[in-house]
C-alpha positions in Angstrom: -13.3 10.0 -6.9 -10.5 8.6 -5.2 -10.1 8.7 -1.6 -6.7 8.4 0.1 -7.0 6.8 3.6 -4.5 7.9 6.3 -2.2 5.6 7.6 -3.4 5.1 11.3 -1.4 1.7 12.3 2.0 1.7 13.3 4.6 -0.4 11.2 4.9 -2.9 14.2 1.1 -3.2 14.1 1.0 -3.7 10.5 3.5 -6.3 10.4 1.7 -8.3 13.2 -1.6 -7.7 11.5 -0.5 -9.3 8.4 1.4 -12.0 10.1 -1.4 -13.1 12.7 -4.1 -12.6 9.7 -2.0 -14.8 7.4 -1.9 -17.4 9.9 -5.7 -17.2 10.8 -6.5 -17.6 7.1 -4.2 -20.6 6.6 -5.3 -22.2 10.0 -9.0 -21.4 8.9 -8.5 -23.3 4.9 -6.6 -26.3 6.8 -9.5 -26.9 9.2 -12.1 -26.5 6.6 -10.9 -29.4 5.0 -11.7 -31.8 7.9 -15.3 -29.9 9.2 -17.3 -32.6 11.3 -20.4 -30.0 11.1 -22.1 -26.9 10.1 -21.3 -24.9 13.3 -17.6 -25.9 12.5 -17.7 -24.8 9.2 -19.4 -21.4 9.9 -16.8 -21.0 12.6 -13.8 -21.6 10.4 -15.3 -19.2 7.4 -15.3 -16.6 10.1 -11.7 -17.3 10.9 -10.9 -17.3 7.5 -12.9 -13.7 6.8 -11.4 -12.3 10.2 -7.9 -13.1 8.9 -8.4 -11.7 5.7 -9.5 -8.2 7.3 -5.9 -8.2 9.6 -4.2 -9.1 6.2 -5.5 -5.9 4.3 -5.8 -3.4 7.2 -2.3 -4.3 7.9 -1.1 -3.8 4.0 -3.2 -0.8 4.2 -1.9 0.5 7.1 -5.7 2.2 7.5 -8.1 0.5 10.2 -11.6 1.6 9.7 -12.3 0.9 12.9 -9.5 3.1 14.5 -10.9 6.2 12.2 -14.3 5.7 13.3 -13.4 5.9 17.2 -10.6 8.4 16.7 -7.8 6.5 17.6 -4.5 7.6 16.4 -1.4 5.8 18.1 0.7 8.0 19.9 3.8 7.6 17.3 1.6 8.7 14.5 0.0 12.0 16.2 2.9 14.1 15.2 2.5 12.7 11.4 -1.5 12.9 11.2 -2.2 16.8 10.6 
């Protein structure tokens, strides 16, 4: 059974998510190389995970949180049936 998710993110937001998420992943990986303590490592790993989430949701065009909250951008409302 394959589920096709509806696009619920605008093209501009998708681009921003991929760019900002990619920068977050890159920053987290760079910072991990010089992590001075356990708390820093945990925070940097969280940065990497958050960045990956943004990249994936931006690439797919579907945000599960938006779907759960019932949020649909006004520019996409006429396209969603």
